[in-house]
N, C-alpha and C positions, 0 to 999 in steps of 0.2 A: 646286308652281309657283304656285298661287293664294295660298298663304301668303306666299311670297317677294314677290310683287307687292303684297300688302297691306302688309308690313313696309316695302318699298322706297318705296311711296307715302307711307306715314307718316313715314319719315325725311326724304323731300323736302319734305313739308308743314312739318315742324318746322323745317327749315333755313330755308325761306322765311319763316315767322312770326318766327323769332328774329332775322333780319337786317333786319326792318322797323325803320326809324330812329324809334323811339318813345321814351317816357320811360324805359323799362327799359333799353334799349340805352345811353342817355346816362348813366343812373345807374351802370350797370356800368362804363363807361368812366371816368367822373369818380371814383368811389370807389376803383377799382383804382390809378389814378394817385396818389391821395392816401394810401391806406391799404394798398396791396399787394393781391396777388391772393386772399388769403384773404377780404377783404372781398366781392370778387366771387363767391366760392363761397357765402357766406351769402346774398347777394342773390339768386343764381341758385336757390338752395334755397327761398327764400320764394316766388319766382315760380312754381317747379314745384308747390309745395304748393297755391298758389292755383289753378293750372291744373288740378291734380288735382280740386279741389273743383268748379270750373267744368264739367269733363268729366263727372264723376259726376253733377251736376245736369242737365246736358244729356242724358245717357243715361237717367237714372232718374226724374226729376221733371218731368213735363209741366206740372204745377200751378205750379211755381216759374218756369218758362219763361213761362207765361201771366201770372203776377204781374209778372215783369220787364218784359214787353212792355207790360202795362197802365200801369205806373208808369215807363216807359222815359225819359219827358221829365224827370220829377223827379229820378230817379236820375242821369241824365247832367248835369244842371244842378248838383247837388250835388258830383258827381265833378269836374266842370269847374271849379267854383269852388275846390275844394280843390287842384287842380293848379295853378291860377293863383296861388293863395297860396303854395304851395311854390316856384313858379317865381320869384316876386317876392322871397321870402326868399333864395333861391339867388343871384339877381343882386345883391341888396344886400350879401350876405356872400360875394362871389365871391373876394375876395383870400384866399389860403391863410394859415393861421396858422403861427407858427414851430414849434408842436408837431405839425403835420400829419404824419401817418404813424405816430404813437405810440399811436393810439387802440386798435389791436389788442392792445396789451399789457395792457389793462385787464380781460381775461378774458371771462366769459360775458356780461356786460352789453353788450359791444361786438358780440358775435356775434348777440345778439338784436335789437340795434338795426339791424344790416344786414339780418338776416332779415326784420324787420317792414317795412324800407324796401322790399325787393323785393315782399313780399306785398301791402303797401297800394298801391304804384304799380300793380300789376297789377289789384288789386280796384277802384281808384278809376275805371278806365276800363272802363265797361260794354261797350264794343265787343269787349273780349277774350271775354267770355262769349258774346256773340251770334256771335262768329267761330267758336267751338267748336260752338255750337248749329247754325249754318249748315252747317258741315262734317259734323256728325253727321247732319243731315236729308239732305244731298246723298249721303252714303254709303248711306243706306237707300234713297232714291227712285231715284237714278241708277245706283248699282252693286250694289243689292241685298245690301249687307253684312249679315251676321248679327251678333248681339251679340258673339259671339266674334271675328269679323273686326274689328269696331270696337275691341275691347279691344286686340288686337295692333296695330292701326293707331295708336291713341292712345298706346300704350306706346312704340312706335317714335318717334312724334312727340316725346313728352316727353323721350325719351332724346337725340335730336338737338338739341332746344332747350337742354338742360342742357349738352351737350357744347360747342355753339357759344358759349354764354354763358361757360362756363369758359375757353375759348380766347380770347375777347375780353378777359376779365379777366386772363389769364396774359400775353397779348400786351401789354396796356397796362402792367403792372407791370414788364415787361422794358424798355420804353422810358422809364421813369420817370426814369432818371438824366439824360436829354437833355431833360427837360421843365423849363423854368425857371418861377419863381413867376408871371411875366407870362403865360406860355402857359397855365398851370394856371388862372389867373384868367380868361382868355378862354374856356377850356373850360368853366369854371363858369357864366360868363355865357351862352354859347351853350346849354348844358343848361337853364339857367333859362328862357331864351326859348322853347326847345322845349316845356317844361312849360307855359308861359303859352299858346302858340300852340295846343297840343293842348287845353288846358283851355277856351280861348275857342271853339274849334271844337265841342267837345262841348256847351258851354253854348248856342250860337247855332244849331246845326244843327236843333235841334227847336223853337226860338222862331221863327226864319225859315228854313223848309225851302227 
């Protein structure tokens, strides 16, 4: 029964984290509309790989957590500036090209491009790491979870995150036929503004708390 509760709570946590309307969610939506659900699969894989690294560091490396906490301001500012730059670029190039949707035919290069997109978007936001660190700490202090309990919890969380992101990508690709270039342009612009907003928040929250 205890194991069932651990897995169930992990699944619910993953669903809650994956449905937060951040940069990854809009990147999934935008790329799936433009390039099909395969792009979403690669982006989601990049996100999960980054999360695995974050969780591993949260569980095993107290020194790294202290390092991040020490340089949290600098890391957040750099990540915030990078997200703002990506957002501005996305807004400026919001109009879809005539060749949009053909990128997946280029083979491995395209797959790695989308994979790194998901990985870097997750990596550039240090809040993601601190979320996993806070969850890990809470599981230990409040629920007395052992390392095995945490392993099952985080595995369930990652599975639900991956599943939800794949469903978002698949759903977006299915409605692609009803999305006009004008609508796609607006989605790109909104995504860019979301990137800019999160980047500004990351940058300013530590300068003017």
